[in-house]
PAMI-683909 format. One record per atom (N, C-alpha, C, O): x, y, z. Coordinates in steps of 0.02 Angstrom, whole numbers, plus 50000, padded with zeros to 5 digits. Example, Ala and Ser with C-alpha at 12.3 -4.5 7.8 and 13.67 -1.06 7.14 Angstrom:
<recs>
506604971650390 506154977550390 506604983550390 507124983450423 506424988850354 506844994750357 506455000250394 506705005750402 
</recs>
This chain:
<recs>
605525372454232 605375369654300 605455361754292 605055358554258 605965358954324 606075351654319 605945348554388 606395348354430 605345346154399 605185343154464 605525336454470 605665332954422 605655334854530 605975328254546 605525323054576 605755317754596 604875324554580 604445319354606 604285314254549 604525315054493 603895309354562 603755304254512 603105305054473 602735300254461 602985311154453 602385312854415 602315308754349 601765307754324 602895306454322 602915303554257 602775296354259 602655293654205 602765292754316 602705285754320 601985283754303 601515287654313 601905277654278 601255275154256 601095268554292 601545264954313 600465267154298 600255261354336 600245255054294 600205249554322 600265255554227 600195249754185 600765249254137 600635248654077 601425249254159 601975248854117 602005242354081 602245242154024 601765236854112 601815230254077 601425229854014 601555225453973 600945234354005 600545234453944 600895238653889 600665238453832 601425242353903 601705246753856 602385244253828 602865243253866 602415243353764 603035241553732 603505247753737 603255253253744 604165246953733 604645251953737 605115252053677 605215246753648 605395257353658 605315264153692 604635267053672 604375265453619 604365271253713 603715274353702 603755281953724 604105283753771 603375285953689 603315293053703 602655293853745 602115291953723 602725296653804 602165297753849 602025305453853 602485309453857 601405307253853 601235314253860 600655314453917 600285309753930 600665320353947 600265321054009 599765327053995 599935332854007 599145325453970 598685331053951 598545336654000 598485342453981 598505334654061 598365340154110 598945344954114 598845350954126 599525342454106 600115346854109 600155350854046 600355356754048 599975347953989 599965351553928 599485357453933 599675362953915 598875356353956 598405361153964 598635367054012 598535372953999 598945364854065 599215369954114 599755374154081 599785380254093 600185371154039 600685374954004 600415380153955 600665385753948 599885377753923 599575382653876 599285388653912 599345394253887 598985387653966 598715393154008 599295397654036 599235403854037 599825394454056 600365398354081 600675403054029 600875408654045 600735400453964 601005404053910 600545409853895 600785415353881 599895408853897 599425414153882 599485419753935 599455425653919 599555417753997 599635422454051 600295426254045 600325432154059 600805422854026 601505426254021 601465431753967 601775437053975 601095430653913 601095435453860 600525440653868 600525445853834 600085439153911 599535444053921 598935443253875 598575448053863 598815437153848 598245435953807 598405431453749 598965431453722 597875427353728 598015422653675 598165425753608 598475422753565 597925432153601 598045435353535 598775437053524 598985438653469 599175436753578 599885438253567 600335432053555 600945432453547 599975426453554 600345419953540 600205417953470 599645418153445 600745415853438 600705412253371 601135405853383 601705405753360 600895400653416 601295394753433 601585391353370 601255390853318 602185389053376 602525384953325 602345377553338 602515374753390 602025374653293 601785367553306 602335362353288 602175356353288 602955364253273 603445359453255 603625355153318 603905349753310 603485357353376 603625353253436 603165347553441 603395341953451 602495348653433 602045343253450 601785339653385 601675333553386 601685343153331 601475340253266 600805336553269 600645332553226 600405338153323 599815334153335 599165338353327 599115343953351 598695335353293 598055339053287 597685339853356 597335344753368 597785334753401 597455334953462 597715340853505 597325344253539 598375341953502 598685347853541 598455354253508 598325359053543 598415354453441 598155360453410 597445362053430 597275367953435 597025356953440 596355357953459 596325360653530 595875364553546 596805358453573 596855361253642 597035368953640 596765373153676 597515370253594 597685377853586 597105381553561 596945386853589 596765379053510 596145382753487 595645383653539 595335388953545 595535378053581 595015378853634 595235384153687 594805386853722 595905385553693 596125390353741 596085397253712 596245402053746 595865397953650 595775404853623 596305407153574 596295412853551 596785402553558 597345404253513 597105402453441 596885396953427 597165407453397 596895406653329 597465407653273 597335406753214 598035409253294 598565410053240 599145405353261 599315404353319 599405402653210 599935397453217 600505397953167 600455401053114 601045394853187 601675394653145 601865387653135 601755383553179 602155385953076 602395379253065 602975379253015 603155384552988 603255373253004 603875373052966 603825368552905 604245368752861 603285364452903 603215359952845 602485360352818 602005362452851 602455358052755 601775357652721 601325352952765 600735354352775 601615347452788 601235342752828 600955346052890 600385344652910 601335350252920 601115353952981 600555358952965 600075359753002 600655362152907 600185367252881 599515363552868 598975366052885 599555357752837 598935354252822 598625351752888 598015351952895 598995349452935 598685347353000 598335352753035 597815351753066 598625358653031 598295364453064 597625366053029 597125367153062 597645366052962 597035367652925 596505362152940 595925363752947 596695355752945 596225350652960 595905351653028 595325349753040 596285354553073 596035355853143 595615361953147 595305363453198 595595365753091 595165372053094 595535378153112 595215383053131 596195378253108 596585384253124 596455389653072 596565388553012 596225395453093 596055400853043 596645404253013 596575407252959 597245404153045 597825408053021 598435404353029 598645402853085 598735402752975 599345398052975 599925401452934 599865402952875 600485402552972 601075405152943 601575399652931 601825396852980 601765397852868 602255393152854 602965396752858 603165400252811 603285395752911 603875399552924 604485395852899 604915393652937 604515395352829 605055391752799 605075394352728 604555396152699 605695394552697 605755396852625 605315392652580 605365386452582 604885395452540 604445391952496 604775391852425 604695396552386 605135386452411 605455385952346 605315379452314 605125374652348 605425378952248 605285372352215 604575370552220 604135374852219 604435364152224 603745361452223 603365363752284 602745363552285 603735365952337 603395367552397 602865373352386 602335373452417 603045378052341 602565383252324 601925380152293 601375382152311 602005375552251 601425372352220 601005368652271 600395368452265 601315365652321 600975361652369 600575366752416 600005365552437 600925372652430 600585377552472 599975380252431 599435381252459 600045381452367 599455383952329 598895378852330 598305380652330 599075372352330 598535367052331 598195367352401 597585366452405 598575368552456 598245369152521 597805374952523 597285374352555 597935380652494 597485386452497 596885384952456 596355387652473 596905381052405 596305379252369 595875374152406 595255374452404 596215369452442 595855364052477 595545366552539 595005364252559 595895371352573 595635373352639 595505381352639 595865384952673 595025383652603 594905390952597 594715394452662 594765400552666 594505390752711 594355393852775 594985396052814 594935400152859 595545393352797 596215394852830 596565400352790 596615399952729 596805405252825 597185410352794 597925408352797 598235408752850 598195406252742 598925404252742 599375410452729 599165415452700 599965409652752 600505414552733 601175411052735 601225405552762 601705414252706 602325411152710 602895416352717 602745422352718 603515414352721 604055419052728 604375420152661 604365415752618 604665426052652 605095427652592 605685431252618 605625434952666 606255430252587 606855433952606 607295435752544 607875437652551 606995434952484 607345437252423 606845438452368 606325435152367 606975442652323 606535444452267 606455438252222 605925437352192 606985433752216 606925427952173 606395423252200 605995420652162 606375422152265 605875417852299 605185420952291 604695417352280 605135427452295 604505431252287 604225430152219 603625428952211 604655430452169 604415429852098 604175422752089 603665421752055 604495417852117 604255410952111 603575410052141 603135407152110 603485412652202 602845412152234 602315415852196 601765413252190 602455421852169 602045425652129 601775422252067 601185422752050 602225418752034 602045414551975 601595409051990 601135407651951 601715405552047 601295399952066 600605402152088 600125398452078 600545408152119 599895410352146 599545415252100 599175419552124 599655414752035 599265418451987 598545417551995 598315411851996 598155423152002 597425421852009 597235421952079 596635422052094 597705422052126 597585422252198 598015427352232 598405430752199 597935428052297 598375433052335 598595429052397 598195426552436 599255428752402 599535425352465 599875430552508 600275434552483 599725430552574 600045434552619 600745432052632 600855426052638 601225436652637 601925434952654 602195439252713 601945444652728 602705436452744 603065440152796 603755440452771 603995435352747 604085445952775 604805446552758 605195443852816 605125446352872 605605438952805 605995435652855 606635439652866 606995440852818 606785441552928 607375445552945 607875441152982 607705437453028 608485441852960 609025438652998 609265443153052 609645447753038 609055441953114 609255446053171 609815442653212 609925444453270 610155438053185 610725434853219 610735427353216 611235424353236 610205424153193 610165416853192 610605414153132 610865408653135 610675418153078 611115416553022 610895409952989 611305405752971 610225409152982 609985403152951 609565404852888 609725402752833 609035408752897 608675411352842 608545418652858 608675420952914 608295422252810 608095429452823 608585434252788 609175432752778 608295439952770 608705445052739 608955449652791 608645450552843 609535452552778 609845456952828 609395462852835 609125465352785 609305465452898 608805470652908 608915476952867 608435480452849 609565478552851 609695484552814 609475484052739 609415489052703 609345477852718 609085476552650 608335475452643 608055474952588 608025475352702 607305473152702 606855478252673 606365476552640 606995484752685 606565490152662 606515489852584 605985490252554 607155489052551 607155488052480 606745482452455 606395483152406 606785476752488 606385471252467 605645472552473 605255470552429 605435475952526 604735477652531 604535482152470 603995481452441 604955486652453 604795490852395 604725486852330 604345488952286 605065481352323 605025477252265 604355473552266 604085471852213 604085472252326 603415468552331 602845473252311 602325470852291 602935479552316 602375483952304 602165483552230 602565483952183 601525482552222 601225482352153 601155475052130 600835473852079 601435470252164 601315463452144 600605461252155 600305463052205 600345457352111 599625455752117 599455449352161 598915448752190 599975444752164 599835438452196 600185437752265 600115432552298 600545442752284 600935442652348 600765449252385 600805454852358 600565448052450 600345453852489 600765453652553 600675449052593 601215458552564 601615458452626 601225461052685 600985466752684 601155456952735 600755458952793 601155459852857 600885462152907 601825457952855 602195458452915 602915456552907 603155454952852 603265456552965 603955454452970 604015449153018 603635448953067 604485444553007 604625438553046 605345438753071 605795439653030 605485438053134 606175438253159 606235432753213 605985433453269 606565427353193 606705421753241 607415422653272 607925422653238 607395423253342 608005424353375 608225418153413 608395418553472 608225412453381 608415405953411 609125405453432 609325400653464 609545410553414 610235410253436 610295412853509 610825412353540 609755415453534 609805418053602 609515412753655 608915411253656 609985410253696 609775405353745 610215405353806 610325400153838 610465411153821 610875412353881 610485410553944 609905412553950 610765406853992 610435405354055 610335411754100 609845412254136 610815416354096 610755422154135 610205426454105 610245428454046 609685427954143 609125431354120 609255438354096 608945440654048 609715441954129 609915448654108 610245448754039 610085452853996 610705443954032 611065443353967 610575441653911 610615444353856 610105437053926 609635434853876 609135440753861 608915441253804 608975444653906 608485450253896 608835455453855 608525458353810 609475456853867 609835461553825 609905459453756 609845463453710 610055453053745 610145450453675 609425450753639 609375452653581 608915448953674 608245449353645 608065456453624 607745457553573 608295461253667 608105468253653 608475470453592 608215474453554 609115468053581 609505469853525 609155467353460 609085471053411 608945460853461 608595457753407 607935461453390 607805462953331 607555462953439 606935466653434 607075473453402 606715475553357 607575476753425 607735483853397 607845483553325 607635488153290 608195478353297 608285477653228 607665476953188 607565480153137 607235472453213 606595471053180 606115476953183 605795478653133 606055480153243 605615485653248 605855491453210 605445495253184 606495492553205 606775497953165 606555497053094 606345501953063 606585490953067 606375489852997 605625491052989 605405493952939 605245488853037 604485489653035 604345497253034 603945499552994 604655501153076 604465508153080 604685511653014 604325516052990 605215509852987 605445513052924 604975511552868 604785515952830 604785505252863 604295503352810 603635506852819 603355509752772 603395506652882 602745509752895 602755517252880 602265520052855 603325520552897 603375527852884 603385529252810 603055533952787 603745525252772 603805526852703 603185524852662 603005528152613 602855519252684 602305516652641 601595517752670 601095517652633 601555518852735 600905519352767 600575512452779 600005512152802 600915507352765 600615500652775 600795498252845 601385497952863 600285496452884 600375493452950 600605486352947 600265482352914 601145484452977 601405477752974 601355474253040 601395477553092 601255467653040 601295463453100 602045462053110 602465462653065 602185459953173 602865457753186 602815451253225 602525451253279 603085445853199 603095439653233 603845438153254 604285437553211 603955437553320 604645437053346 604675433053406 604205432753446 605225429853414 605385425853477 605225418653478 604715416453450 605665414853509 605535407853520 605445406653593 605305411353630 605505400453617 605375398753687 605785402653736 605505404853786 606475403853725 606855407653774 606685414753778 606825417853830 606385417753728 606285425053729 605565427453722 605425433453727 605115423053713 604405424753701 604105429153753 603775434053738 604235427153814 603915430753872 604225437753878 603885442353900 604875438653860 605165445453862 604885450053808 604755455953820 604795447253748 604515451253693 603815453253706 603595458753690 603465448553735 602735449953748 602585455853793 602045458653793 603095457553834 603045463053878 603125469953849 603035474953883 603315470053782 603465476353751 602795479753733 602315476453715 602785486253739 602195490153729 602165491553652 602295497053629 601995486353615 602075486753543 601405483653513 601185478253533 601105487353466 600525484753431 600705479453380 601255479553352 600235475053367 600295470153312 600915465753321 601225463753272 601095464253382 601655459853394 601425453153420 601025452853466 601675447653392 601505440953413 602145437153427 602645438253392 602155432753478 602735428653492 602575421753476 602005419653479 603125417653458 602975411053428 603395405553459 603805402453426 603295404453523 603655398653554 603325392153531 602745392153510 603685386653536 603445380053518 603505375053576 603025371653593 604075374753606 604225369753657 603795370253717 603735365453755 603505376053727 603145377053793 602595371753804 602445370353862 602305368853753 601725364053767 601965357953803 601615355353847 602565355353787 602835349453821 603435351253865 603575347653913 603795356953850 604395358553886 604895352453881 604725347053857 605485353553905 605985347953904 606555349553951 606605355053979 607005344553960 607525345254011 608005350853992 608285354154036 608105351853928 608565357053907 608375363953925 608775367553953 607735366053909 607505372353929 607365372954007 607435378254038 607175367054033 607055367554108 607705369354147 607695372354201 608255367354115 608915368854148 609185375654130 609495378954172 609055377954066 609365384254044 608915390254055 609135395954058 608245388754060 607795394654072 607335392754133 606725391754127 607655392254190 607305389554250 606725394354273 606255392154307 606765400554256 606275405554285 605585404954253 605115407654282 605495401554195 604855400554168 604455395254206 604705389754216 603855396754226 603485391654265 603125386854225 602525386154232 603475383354182 603165378354139 603365371254165 603885370354197 602945366354150 603045359554175 603245354854122 602985355254066 603695350454137 603815345154085 603205341154077 602915338854127 602995340154016 602365336854002 602455330953953 601965328353926 603075328753942 603185323053899 603805319153928 604275322053955 603775312953921 604335308553946 604375302553899 603915301253860 604915298853905 605035292853870 605035286553917 605345287053970 604725281153902 604775275153937 605245270753901 605185269653841 605765268053940 606235263953908 606375258153956 606125258254012 606765253153937 606885247153975 607645244853971 607995245553920 607845242354025 608495238754027 608445232753984 608005228653996 608895231853931 608835225853887 609435221353899 609405215453882 609965223953928 610535219653939 610995222453993 611115228454000 611255217454031 611745219254083 612445217354056 612595211454048 612855222354042 613485221254009 614005218854053 614355213954038 614095222354110 614605220354159 614375223254227 613795225054234 614815223654275 614665225954342 614425233354343 614115235454392 614555237054292 614395244054295 614045246554230 613915252554223 613895242154187 613615244654119 612965241154104 612905235054110 612475245354085 611845243054063 611665245553993 611915250753971 611255241953959 611045244253892 610255245153895 609895240753918 610025251153871 609335252353867 609105252553795 609505253353750 608445251853785 608175251953714 607995258953696 607425260253677 608475263753700 608335270853688 608915273453639 609355277153660 608905271353577 609385273153532 609235279453491 608775283253509 609605280653439 609515286753398 608785287153374 608515292553369 608485281553361 607815281353330 607265282353382 606665281653367 607465283853444 606955284553498 607045291253533 606585293253570 607595294753524 607695301253559 608135305353510 608585302753477 607985311653507 608385316253463 609135315753480 609345316053538 609515315053427 610235313953435 610685319253409 611285318253401 610405325253395 610815330653367 611245334053419 611715337653403 611065333053483 611475336353536 611965331853562 611915325753552 612495334553600 613005330253631 612725325953684 612195327653711 613015320753702 612775316653763 612885320553823 613375324253830 612415319653869 611845315353871 611255318653835 611195324853837 610825314753804 610235317553768 609595316753806 609065318953785 609645313453865 609085312653912 609345313353980 609945312953991 608905314354028 609055313354098 608585308154128 608015307354107 608845304654178 608415299454208 608255301854282 608665301154327 607665304654291 607505307554355 607485302754414 607545304754472 607415296154399 607445291354454 608095287754459 608185283454503 608555289354414 609195286054410 609755291054405 610135290954358 609795295454455 610225301154452 610985299054449 611395303154428 611155293054469 611855290454466 612045287754398 612635286454385 611555286754354 611695283654289 612055288754243 611855294554239 612565286654209 612945291154166 612905288254094 613125282654082 612635291954049 612605289953978 613325290053949 613675295053952 613535284553921 614195284153893 614225283153815 614735284553784 613685280653785 613675280253713 612955278453690 612535276253728 612855279453627 612175278053595 612245275253523 612685277253485 611835270853509 611815268053439 611095268753415 610665272053446 610975265453358 610315266153327 609745263853373 609215267153378 609865258053406 609335255253450 609545254853525 609155252653567 610125256953539 610395255853607 610665262453639 610915266953605 610585262653704 610875267653744 611245264353801 610965260453840 611895266153804 612345262653852 612455267153912 612675272853903 612315264753973 612445268754030 612865265254085 612875259154093 613195269554121 613615266854175 613265268254242 613035273854254 613235263354284 612875263854350 613355261354405 613825257654391 613235263354468 613675260554518 613735253254527 614265250654543 613155249854518 613105242754531 612545239954491 611965241454505 612685236054441 612175233254398 611775227454432 611265225254406 612035225254490 611645220254526 611005222654552 610575218754573 610915229554552 610295232454572 609765232954516 609205235154526 609985230754457 609545231454398 609475224654362 609935220554363 608895223654330 608765217754296 608525219454226 608255224854215 608625214854177 608325215754109 607565216154116 607265212554156 607275220654078 606545221854084 606375227854131 605815230354130 606835230054170 606675235554218 606485241854179 606815243754131 605965244854200 605715250954169 606075257354198 606105258454258 606335261454149 606595267954168 606185273254131 605875272054079 606185279254160 605895284854128 606405290054112 606845291354153 606355293254052 606855297654030 606535304054008 605995303853979 606855309854019 606605316354000 607085318553946 607685319353960 606855319653885 607315322153830 607575329053844 607235333353872 608205329953824 608495336553825 608155340853772 608055346853784 607965338153714 607675341953657 607045337853637 607105332553607 606465340253652 605835336553644 605615336953573 605325332053549 605725342153537 605445343353473 605605338253420 605135335453392 606225336753405 606385331453357 606265324853383 606205320253343 606225323753452 606055317353480 605355315353465 605235309553449 604885319953470 604205318853454 604115315953384 603735311253373 604485318953336 604445317153267 604685309753254 604605307253199 604965306753302 605195299953294 604675294553305 604775288553293 604065297253331 603535292753353 602905293753311 602715299353294 602575288053296 601945288453261 601355290753308 600845293253285 601455289853374 600915292053417 601215293053485 601735290153501 600905297253524 601085298453596 600555295253637 599965295953623 600775291553691 600275288553733 600085293253788 600525295853822 599475294553798 599265299653848 599155296253919 598855290953926 599415299553966 599395297254035 598925301854077 599035307854082 598385298754106 597975302354147 597855298754211 597725292654211 597895302154267 597875298754334 598355292654340 598215287454370 598945293954307 599485288454309 599365282754266 599725277854272 598875282754221 598685277054180 598695278954108 598425284054088 599015274854067 598995275253993 598335273153969 598165267253977 597935277553941 597265275153920 597105276853849 596595274553823 597545281153815 597355283853750 597975285153716 598515283953743 597925287653652 598525289453611 598345295753566 597785296353542 598805299853557 598765305353513 599205304153451 599815303653458 598905303553392 599355302753333 599795309053320 599555314653326 600435307853302 600865313253283 600715314653210 601075312453166 600215318053200 599895318653133 600375320753082 600405317853028 600775326053097 601195329253043 601915327153043 602345330953018 602065321153070 602745318753068 602905316552996 603495316152979 602445315152955 602575312952886 602575319152845 602155323452854 603045319652798 603095325452755 602685324352694 602665328652650 
</recs>
């Protein structure tokens, strides 16, 4: 849902240096409640914190009744433990020193139940060696089409069998991230999500039938989480991340989800190049740059066309630069909010149109 009103504007822009990341707490809280309603209860959500990386947002999620979380870095896992999260899944291959760091977290924060992903017996053996004297929960990571990490579903049952009898590793579930599914057509997206789910659920049923062990299933990102949550399946959790802030990318490609944009960027015109060209202070270091241009939209400047970007500069074409002056404040909505947040040490909170506080981006440091 991409509203075109001026909800993002602030009353004290002269006090704010640019570029700046703005977040809107009331919208964040509303999005959390919408997500809970979409899945039918907080127990079906395992939010991925890679979007916000903030202890304050984690505390809002906890206050809403969500008690299980997903993350991608040790820094995020530690932030979650510091916030008091009781259940943390590190959804990333744990190799090299990362296993030792995870072991240290389990020692330092015993009140948090940590787990991680495995997709090969070699990785399992490494984790087993590091966790001698303890027991770490693991989820078998399934490749259901993302082709990034995960074992092929047809090989997962054999891997589960290899885990049986290990003393330091305890398999409690399966993980299937279907981030390759992002079709705008809801029917197409639903069918693709059903195919991914069928692969994961097939593995789970086979393992449970052969072993008698009940397994959890963590599946789905922001485009598919609401679809998966409707399945009449026990021990299923969905793990969206972007929903807390939303962004222009998902607002355009998944318009049926009733989520609100809850983060924006404040930027300024820093130079008038010619009759039709302006430069803003919104370079690579201020907004995620992995996607093709444009990487932001300007809700108040619909005629502006982004033509290039550098480390500290964003170049736009406008109908007439005489209507703009250096120092003019613009607001931008990122296409991809998750890596954009990681570029900032803090997010400035906007309440009643006024910037009055800041939320540290706690886990941006690795």
